[in-house]
N, C-alpha and C positions, 0 to 999 in steps of 0.2 A: 562537472559530472552531471549526467542526466539521470534523474530519479523518476521512477514510475511509482506513483502512490496508489495503492488499492485500499479503498475504504468500503464498508458496507453501504449499499445504496438503498435497495428496495425495502429493507426493514429498519433502517436507521431513523431515529427520531432526533429532535433538537438537542437533547441531552448528550447523545452520542456524538452528534455533529460538533458540539462544543469541546468535548474531550479531544477529538481528532484535530480540530482547529488549533487548540493549544499546543499539541504535539508538532503540527506543521509550523506554527509560529516559532517554536523553539529551534527547529532546524534552520529556518530562515535567519533568525537572530544569530545563531552560532556560525553559520556559514552562508552568507548572503549570495555567494556566487554559484550555489547549486541551482541547476535548472530543473524545475518541476515540470516535466513534459505533460503531466496530467493536470497541471494547475496546482496552486497552493491554497485552494479554497475548499474547506470541508463542505460536504453536501449531505442531504438527507433524502428520504423517500419522496418528498414533495418538491425538491429543487434540482435533482440530478438530470432529469430529462431536459428541462429548460436550459440548464447550463450547457449541456451537450449541444443543443441546437444553436445557442448563442456562440459557442466556441468554434463550431465546425461549419456553421451555415447550412446544415443538413437537417432534414426532418428526422426526428427520432424514430428509428425502427430497430428491431433486434439485429438485423443484418448490418446496418450502418454503424451501430454502436460497437458490435463485435469487430468489424473490420477496422474501425478506428482504434480501438483498444489494442488489438493484436499488432497493428502497425507500430503503435507506441512501445509495446514490449520489445519489438525487434530493434528499436532505436535506443533503448535505455541502457545504462551501465549497471543499474541495480534496481531492485524492487523492494518497496516497503509496504507490507500489508498491515493495516490497523483494523482488526476485526472486532466489531462491537456487536455483531449479530451474525447468524448463519448467512453465508453468501455462496450460493451455488455458482454464480458467475465468477466470483473470486477463485473458486476451486478450478474452474475452467481455465482462467488466466494463469494460475499457478502451474497447472498441468502443461499448458502450452509452453511455458517457459522451461520447466525442468526437463521436458522431453525434446527440447530443441537441440541442435548440434552443439551449441555453446550456451548452456544455461547461465543466466545472470544470477549473481548472489541475491538471496532473498532474506529480508528481515520480516518475521511473521509474529506480530504482536497480537495477542488475543485477550480480550477483556475477561476479567475474572467471572463476570456474569454470562459469558458466552464461551465456555470451554470447548476444546476440540474433542468432539465425540466420534467423529468419523475416522475409522481406522486408516484409510488411505491418506489422510492429512497428517497423521502422527508419525513421528520418527523419520521424517524425510531427511533430517540432518545427518543420518547415518550413510546416505548415499548421494546427497546433493548439497550444494552450497546454501544451506538454509540454517538460520538462527532463530530460535523461538524465544518469546518473552511473554509471560503472563503479566497483565497490568490491571491496576485499578485507577491510576491517575496518569495524567500526561507526563509527570516526572518519571514514572516507571518506564514509559516509552523512551524518554530521552536517554536514560542510562543504558537501555538495551541497544538503542541505535548507535550510541558511542562505541560500545563493545563490538557491534556488528561491523561498523566502518573500520575499526582497528583490526579486527580479525581478517578482513579481506583487503586491507591496505587501500581502502577507498578514499577516505578523508580523515583528517584529524580535526575533531570538533572540540576545540579547547574550551569553549564557553558553555557547553551543555552541563 
């Protein structure tokens, strides 16, 4: 299975990066054959541009980043959002997916310190394949991902 991981970039600090990394490590441990098409390394506001350039061999520009990310969404089987801060780009990627001809299932974890205040991001699960989970620790994310995978028959994560 190909997973697209969306994490907060431009506002994420090292603390948030650590929470995300623990969640990613948990998925890798539980199911090592999952392909993270966006990489399985948590990033932050200081590291995401350099990592993009290293991964793609392209200079970081908004256009290059956008085209690369949208291409990955087209390739993935499911999307996992781990929101630790407001992310306008994440909203853009989510909208791109859910308004495609065949939207991929989305797990949308949002940090207790970064609630969803935007009306258009709430209650998407009523019309689209979206599962929400509020979290304060990586363990909260694990349990939500397990439920998400089971709901959409994506994977069985025995070890989470």
